[in-house]
N, C-alpha and C positions, 0 to 999 in steps of 0.2 A: 337627156339631162341625167347626170349622176349626183348622188348625194354622199356627203362626208360627215364624220363626227366632229363635234366641237373639241373633243379631247385628243384628236390626232391619230385615231385608228387608221391604219393604211387602206382599209377596205373601202370600196365604192359600190353603191347600190342604186338600183332603179326605184322609181316611185312606189310601185306596187309591193316591192319587198319591204320598204320602210313603212308603208301603210299598215301593215299587219304586225309590225315589230315593236314600235314604240321607241324606247331608248336604244342607242347603239350598244354593241357588246362591251365597250370600254366605259359605259356609264354616261357617255356624252349625248348630246342632242344632235339630230340630223339637220343639216342645212344644205342647200344646193351648192355645187362647186362654184357657181357664179350666179349673179342676179341677171336675168335677161333684161336687156335695155329697151325701153319704150321711147322711141324718138318722137319728134313732133308730128311726123306723118302718121305714126301709129296711134298717137294720142288723139289726133283729129279723127282718125277712122273709128276709134273706140267710142268717141263721143257720139258719132253717128249711129253706132251699133246700140248704144244704150238708149238713144232716141228719147231723151228726157223722161225715161222711165215709162215709155209706152209698153203695153202688154208684150211680154217676151223679151224686153230689152235687157232686163237684169240677168236673165238666164243667158242670153247671147254674150253679154259682157263677161260673165263668169266663165263661159267656155273660152273666150279669148284669153283671159288671164291664166286659167288652169292649163290650157294646151301649151303654154310656154314651159311649163314645169313637168308635164306628164306626157311621156312619149311611148309608154308601154300599155296604154289603153287606146284602141282604135278611135280616131277622131269622131266618127259617127256615134259610137258608143258613149263617149265622153259628153258629146253634145246632148244626147238623149238623157243622160244622168242629170246634167244641169237643168234641162227643161222639165224633168220629172220633179226636181227638187224645188225650184223657185217659181211657184205658181201663185196667181192671185187667189186661188181657192185656199191655199195654205196660209198666206200672209195677209189676205184681206185687202190688198191694194196692188195695182199693176206696178207701181214703182218699187215695191218690196221694202225699200228703205227710204221713204220720203223724207225730205227736210221740212222742219218746222221753223219758220222764221220768227224769232222773238223780237228782234229789232234790226236795224240796218247793220249788216255785216256780222250778225250773231245768230247762229242756227243750232238747233238740236237735230241730229240725224236719228230717225226713229228706227231702232234695231230690234224692237220688242213685239213685233206683230206675229210671231210664230206661235207654235202650239203651246209653249210653256211660258210665254209672255216675258222672255229674256233674250238678250243678244246672243246667248250661246246657241240658240236654234239656228242662227244663220249658217253656222259651220256644221252643227251636229246633224241637221237634216241631210246635208250632203254626205257626211261621213257614214251615216247609216246606209245610204244607197250605195256608196262606194264599197263598203264592207260586204254588203250582200252580193254585189256584182262580182267582186274578186273571189270571194269564197265559193260561189257557184261555179266560177270558171275553173277553180282549182279542185273543186269537190272536197273542200275541207270545212272544218268548223273553227271558231275562235271563242275564247273566253276572255271577255273584256274586264279588265280590273281598273277601276277609276276612283278618283278622290274628288270630293266637292265641298265647297264652302257654302253652297246654296243653289246656284243655278246650273252648273255643269251636270249635276246628277239628274235632275228632272229632264233636262234637254236631251241627255244621252239616253235615258230610259224611254222617253217618248219616241225618240228616233229609232231605237233598236227593238222596241216591243214587237213581238211577232215576226222579227226578221229571221229567216232561215239560216241555220248554222251559227247563230250568235247567242251567247249567254252573257249577261252583265252582272258583275259583282261591284256594287257601288258603296264606297266608304264615305261617311259623313261624320263630322264632330258631334257627338251626342249632346242634344239639347242646345246647340249653338246656332241653328238656323231658325228662320221665322216660322211660326206655325203654318203658314201657307206653303212655304217651301217644303217643310216636312210632309205636309199632307199630299202635295203633288207627287212626291216620290213614294212615300210609304203605303199610299192607298192603291198602288198598282199591284194587281194580283196575277199578272202574266207569269207563266212558269219559267220563262227565261230571264226574269228580273229578280235579283237578290239584293236587298238593302242591308248594309251593315253599319251600325252606329258605333263609332269608336270613342272610347272614353278618353277624350283629349281634345286637341284643337286641329284645325285643318292640316297644319304642318305635320302632325303625327300621321294623318291619313296619307298625305303625299309621300312621307318617308316610307311607309309601308309599300305603296305602289312602286317606288323606286327600288326598294330592297328586293321585292319580288322580281322586278324586271332585271335586276342585276344578278339574280340567282339563275344563271343560264340553263342549268339542268332542269329546274322546276319550270321555268318559262317555256322551254321547248317541249318538255314532257306533257305540260297541260295546255299548250297552245295559248299562251297569255299574250294579249294585245292591250292597248290603252286608247281611251278617248280623251284623256286630258290634253291640254295644249302642248305637252311634250310631244305629242304626235304631230308631225309636220303638216299632215293633210288638214288638221283643224285650223292651224294658223294660216295656211295657204288660202283656205276658203274665205277667211276674214279679210284678206287683202283686197278682195273684190269690192267691198262696200266703201273703202277709201276712195277708189276710182269713182264709184257711183256718187258718193257725196261731193266729190270735186266737181263732177260734170253738172250737178244740180246747183252748185253755189257760184259757178262761173259761166261766162259765155264765150270767153276766149282762152285758148290753150297756153297763152303766155302768162295768164294770171296765176297768182300763188294763193294758197290758203293755209291755215293752221288747223290742227286738230287737238282738242283736249280729251284725254281718255282716263276715266276712272280706272285705277289699276291696282291689283293685288299680286297676281302671278305674272304679270308683264306680258302675257300672251297677246291681248287685244292691241296693245300699243306697239308690240313687236311686229305685228302685221303692218302697222303704219310705217315702221322702220323699213320693212321689206318694200312696201310701195314707194317710199321715197328713194330707196337705193335703185329701184327700177327706172326712176325718172319722173314719177309724179311730182309736180311742183308744190311740195310741202315746205312752208316756211319754218314752222315750229311744231314739234310734237310735245305736247304738254302732259306730263304725268301727274295725275291728281290722286293723292293717297288720303286715307283717314288717319286716325291716331296711330295706326300701325304703319309708321312712316319710313320703313326701310329704304324704299326707293327714293323718296324725297331726300333722305339724308345722303344717299350716294350722289345724287346729281348736284346737291349743294356742296358737299365736302370731299367726294372721292372715296369715302369709307363705306364699304358694304358690310353691315353688321347684322347678322341674323339674330332674332330674339328666341329665347327659350319659351316653351309652352306657357309657363307661368307669367311671362312678360308680354304675351300676346293679348291685346285688349279685346274685350267683347264689346262690340260697338253696334250702332244702329244702322250701319252699312256693312252687314256681316259677311257678305260675299268678298269683301276686301280685308277681312281679318286674317291676313297672311303675313308671315315674316320670313319666308323663304321663297323667293320669286324664281321659279324654275326657269322660265323663258329668259330671264335676265342673262343667263349664260350665253344665249345666242347673240345678244347684242355685244357683250364683252368680247366674244370671239371676233366679231367684226372690228370693234374698237381697238383691239390689240393686234390688228393686222393679220387675223386668222392664224395666230400662233397656238396650235392645238396643245403642245406640251405645256405651255404657260398656263393656258386655261385649265388644264388638268391639274396643275400644281395649285391654282387658286381655288377651284371649285371642288376638286377631289381630295385635296390634302389640307390646304390652309383652313378652309371652313370646318373640316372635320377636327382639326387640331386646335384652332384658335377661335372659331365661330365668326371670323371676320377677315377681310383683307382690305388694304388701303392702296388706292391708286392715285392719291392726291399729288404725289411727287412725280408721277409718270407723265411725260410730255403728251401722251395720247389722251389723258383725261380731259384736257380742254377741247379735244375733238368732239366729245359728247355734245357740247353746245354748238361750236363753231362749224363742225363738219357734218354732224348728224342732227342738229336742230333740236336736241333734247333740253327741256327745262322742266321744272316741277313745282309743286306746291302741296300744302297740307290743309285738310278740313277737319273740323271737330263736330261733335253732336250739336252744339249750339249754332255753329255755322250752317249745318244742314237744316235745322229748324228755320233759321232766318232766311235761308235761300229758298226753301220750299214756300214759305209765306210770301216772299217778295215776288217770285215768278208767278204764283197764283193770283196775287193781287194786281200785278202790273199787266199780265198777259192772259190770265184765265187759264193757264196750263198748269196741271198738276204733274209734278215730277217725283220720282222715287228718290230714296236717300242717296244711292250711289251716283245718280245723275246730278243730284244737288252738290255733292262733292266736286264733280266735274265743273258745274257752272260756277261755283265759288272760286275755284282755282283758275278757270279760264278767264274770268273778269280781271284777274291780276296780270294777265299777260296779253291783253288785247292791244292790237295795233290798228288804228283806224284805217290804214290802207290795206289791210289784209283780212279777209273774212275768217271768222273763227267758227269752227264746227265742233260742238260737243257731242260726243258719242253717247246717246241714251243707252242705259244698260238693262232696264226692266220696267215694267209697269208698276204704278204705285201700290196696287192691291197686294203685291208680294210682301210689302212692309207697312201694312195697315196701321199698326200700333203707333208708329212714329208719325205717319200722316195725320192721324187723329190728334196726336199730341201737338203737331204744328198748326192744323187747320180746324180742329174741332169737328170734322166730318169724315165719314168713311169714303174711301176712294171707290170708283166704279169697279164693279166685279163682273167680268164676262159671264153670261149665263151658264156656260159649260162648267164653271167652277163654283156654282152655288152649292153651299153645304159641304165642300170638300174636306174641311177640317173634322167633320163628324163621321166620315167613312171609316170602315174597318181598316186597320193598318197592319202591314206585315214587315217586321224589321227584327234584326238580331243585334243585340247590344254585346260588344266584345271589348276586351282590354286592348290597348295600343301595342299589340304583339304581331309581328310578321308571321311567326310560326302558327299562331292561332288562326289567323286569316288564311294561310296556306292550307292548314288542315281542313278548314271549311270548304275551300275551293276543291281540294282533292276529293272530299267526300261526295260533293254534288257532281263532280265529273265522273266518279265511279258509278253513281246511280244512273247516269244518262245512258 
């Protein structure tokens, strides 16, 4: 399996090359040359492999999915990496991602059972093991530069702490994460973990990561890689739980399901797009946004319009306070018939020049819904409060603010004949202030996180400057 850039670079690379690289040299994102097809026989076999989530079933399913895309890691090693990653000891349940039935045909898929209580653990734990494996095989080191709006950072740092040959430099928007999210990251004292709070919003952090990745001399000289979902390996690992959710919600392989995905950077739902392209019987992929509704606007109108930092709302679902959805480029590449030069003109030129592009008049735009199954909706702070209260009152289930966005939008797209699965994004404790506002009580706090907000913190506050961040990285690399 070879990988290409969404912006038309003629080069083709193997999985382990792009694992350590991040963005393509032309600034594009990597995608496989083709999506492997899972026919009815393979789907039936994978259902047996998953075995209704019996111990080891999820790891075995992960191996089946990943092995279609990874041919430069020996199968025995890849299987061992999956088995090392997806264990009941780490995730607290043999199913790893169990479904919670709220009512007939309406489910939550629990993705927050990992070490940092957020869905990002599902991919990041695997990515940490892949990095360590490949770097050891090469005898190399890697400096990971990442950006987080809340959950990616802690998931990456917990996955990479203590890993041989890996240093992490994680950018976050200063003062814009919940106290729990900040504490999870900033309380880590591991020597290979460096937290940088950027005076700006998440998009400023993400821009710096992209700028550094596009500075090829610096990137190569300092061995820069990324853990954001611009890294294909992150997105690929997320494909697995769409299959696992499907197998738990159905009994026959001819049945169809829909998924609703709270979305900011489009990586989580883009994994669903990949699963659907592979042949998973997905009826709809419902994109749920908060007040930062760039994606909802596109799927309603065909206009993709990024917001400036000053126009990016600070909300009670902060991990979705994003106005530049990086992974959206991957979907547009497929939507436009994999026309790399056109994607480059849109994402590399039109956005830089005008801050938007408009596909409403393009015949392909209707394919977003009819061919690819996408639809969308928006949720506000009041919607979140109402949804959290309703789900708790009716089902006794406490959900976090982002999952509440998903539930609210999912209800607007329910088809009685098709099960709807909402992807849970985090445990409520990560956003306790809003939970208290909605329910008048504190959410459950796992014992290992008692008093985390009071621990000493190690973080550097910096301006939104690529040069300043590069200097910080260079200084720490020189010390090593």
